[in-house]
C-alpha positions in Angstrom: 7.9 12.8 18.6 6.4 16.2 18.1 9.7 17.9 18.9 11.3 15.9 16.2 8.5 16.6 13.8 8.9 20.3 14.3 12.6 20.1 13.3 11.6 18.5 10.0 8.5 20.4 9.0 8.8 24.2 8.7 6.2 26.4 10.2 5.2 27.9 6.9 4.2 24.5 5.6 1.2 24.5 8.0 -0.3 27.4 6.1 -1.8 26.5 2.8 -3.6 28.6 0.3 -6.0 27.3 -2.4 -4.3 29.4 -5.1 -0.9 27.6 -4.9 0.5 26.5 -8.3 1.3 22.8 -8.8 4.9 23.8 -9.3 5.0 25.5 -5.9 3.4 22.5 -4.3 5.9 20.2 -5.9 8.7 22.5 -4.8 7.5 22.5 -1.2 7.1 18.7 -1.3 10.7 18.3 -2.6 11.8 20.7 0.1 10.1 18.7 2.7 11.7 15.4 1.5 15.2 17.1 1.6 14.5 18.2 5.1 13.5 14.7 6.2 16.6 13.2 4.5 18.8 15.7 6.2 17.2 15.0 9.5 17.8 11.2 9.1 21.4 11.9 8.0 21.9 14.1 11.1 20.5 11.5 13.5 22.5 8.6 12.0 25.7 10.5 11.9 25.6 11.0 15.6 25.8 7.2 16.1 28.9 5.0 16.1 29.8 2.8 13.2 28.4 -0.5 14.4 25.4 1.0 16.0 24.6 2.8 12.6 24.5 -0.5 10.8 22.2 -2.0 13.4 19.8 1.1 13.3 19.7 1.0 9.4 18.9 -2.8 9.6 16.0 -2.2 12.0 14.6 0.7 9.9 14.9 -1.2 6.6 13.3 -4.3 8.3 10.4 -2.1 9.6 9.9 -0.5 6.1 9.8 -3.9 4.4 7.5 -5.3 7.1 5.1 -2.4 6.7 4.9 -2.8 3.0 4.2 -6.5 3.1 1.5 -6.3 5.9 -0.3 -3.5 4.2 -0.4 -5.3 0.9 -1.5 -8.5 2.6 -4.3 -6.8 4.7 -5.5 -4.8 1.7 -5.6 -7.7 -0.7 -7.2 -9.9 2.0 -10.0 -7.4 2.7 -10.7 -6.9 -1.0 -10.9 -10.7 -1.6 -13.2 -11.3 1.4 -15.7 -8.9 0.1 -15.3 -9.5 -3.7 -14.7 -13.2 -3.9 -16.2 -14.6 -0.8 -19.1 -12.1 -0.2 -18.1 -11.3 3.4 -19.7 -8.1 4.6 -18.0 -5.0 5.8 -19.3 -5.7 9.4 -17.6 -9.1 9.5 -14.5 -7.6 8.1 -14.6 -5.1 11.0 -14.7 -8.2 13.4 -11.6 -9.5 11.6 -9.8 -6.2 12.3 -11.0 -6.1 15.9 -9.7 -9.6 16.5 -6.3 -8.8 15.1 -6.0 -5.7 17.3 -7.2 -7.4 20.5 -4.7 -10.3 19.9 -1.8 -7.9 20.3 -2.7 -7.0 23.9 -1.5 -10.2 25.6 1.8 -10.0 23.6 2.3 -6.4 24.8 1.5 -7.4 28.4 4.0 -10.3 28.6 6.6 -8.7 26.3 9.1 -8.3 29.1 9.0 -12.0 29.9 9.3 -12.8 26.3 12.3 -10.6 25.9 14.0 -12.3 28.9 13.5 -15.7 27.3 14.5 -15.1 23.7 15.9 -11.6 23.5 15.1 -8.8 21.1 16.6 -10.6 18.1 14.7 -13.8 19.0 11.4 -11.8 19.1 12.1 -10.3 15.7 13.0 -13.6 14.1 10.0 -15.5 15.6 7.7 -12.7 14.4 9.0 -13.2 10.9 8.4 -16.9 11.2 4.9 -16.5 12.5 4.1 -13.9 9.9 5.3 -16.3 7.1 3.3 -19.1 8.6 0.2 -16.9 8.7 0.6 -15.8 5.1 0.9 -19.4 3.9 -2.1 -20.6 5.9 -4.2 -17.7 4.7 -3.3 -18.6 1.2 -4.5 -22.2 1.9 -7.7 -21.0 3.6 -8.5 -18.9 0.5 -8.1 -21.9 -1.9 -10.6 -24.4 -3.0 -9.3 -26.9 -0.5 -11.4 -25.2 2.2 -15.2 -25.1 1.9 -17.0 -21.8 1.6 -18.9 -22.5 4.8 -15.8 -22.8 7.0 -13.4 -20.3 5.2 -14.5 -17.3 7.3 -13.9 -19.3 10.6 -10.4 -20.3 9.5 -9.5 -16.8 8.4 -10.8 -15.3 11.7 -8.7 -17.8 13.7 -5.6 -16.9 11.6 -6.1 -13.2 12.6 -5.0 -14.2 16.1 -1.5 -14.7 14.7 -1.3 -11.1 13.8 -1.1 -10.4 17.6 2.2 -12.1 18.0 4.1 -11.3 14.8 3.1 -7.6 14.9 3.4 -6.8 18.6 6.6 -8.9 19.2 8.4 -7.2 16.2 7.2 -3.8 17.2 8.2 -4.1 20.9 11.6 -5.5 20.0 12.3 -2.8 17.4 11.2 0.0 19.8 13.3 -1.3 22.6 16.3 -2.0 20.5 16.4 1.6 19.2 15.9 2.9 22.6 18.8 1.0 23.9 21.1 1.9 21.0 20.3 5.6 21.0 21.6 8.2 23.5 19.3 10.1 25.7 19.3 13.0 23.2 18.4 10.8 20.2 15.7 8.6 21.8 12.7 10.5 20.6 14.2 11.0 17.2 14.8 7.2 16.8 11.1 6.5 17.6 10.2 9.2 15.1 12.3 7.4 12.4 10.8 4.0 13.4 7.3 5.4 13.0 8.1 6.9 9.7 9.8 3.7 8.4 6.8 1.5 9.3 3.6 3.6 9.4 4.5 6.3 6.8 6.9 4.9 4.3 6.0 1.3 4.7 2.2 1.7 5.0 2.1 4.5 2.4 
């Protein structure tokens, strides 16, 4: 990952001065974006035609997945505090539950892959994520009483473990399988950029 990052970011970009003009900062930002785009084009061009389409599909999927989940989690936490009066400490418990729920999926991911394959993991994660979003919308409605709403939402956080971990494991392993030995670290760098940088940004 860091070797790939060093190819994208020039050494001079790590040294910043306070007296840089906005035009210079904008020029550096544009230069960095061009370097990143060039890096992506170089990696993708080293792949064969059919493999390139698969890689693009995984990266676009990860980007869209990141955007949707960041929006969902941000809006949910704001609504919990503003509309339902749930404290920050309880919100922290929500986040802890969602993180811990991924551990069993990571542990049994190899068995899951053997049963349904990488594509099945991605498809099932999309189904579970859609199911979670719909149930969360229902739990936030007036159909659920204020006293039991927090419990329902906390239980729904458990679904995060499957749809995030299954999708992430499948995407990582697919890119690792498609890429050559020379491009494996670069592929993981692109996947992290698609989900955690571009999608979550």
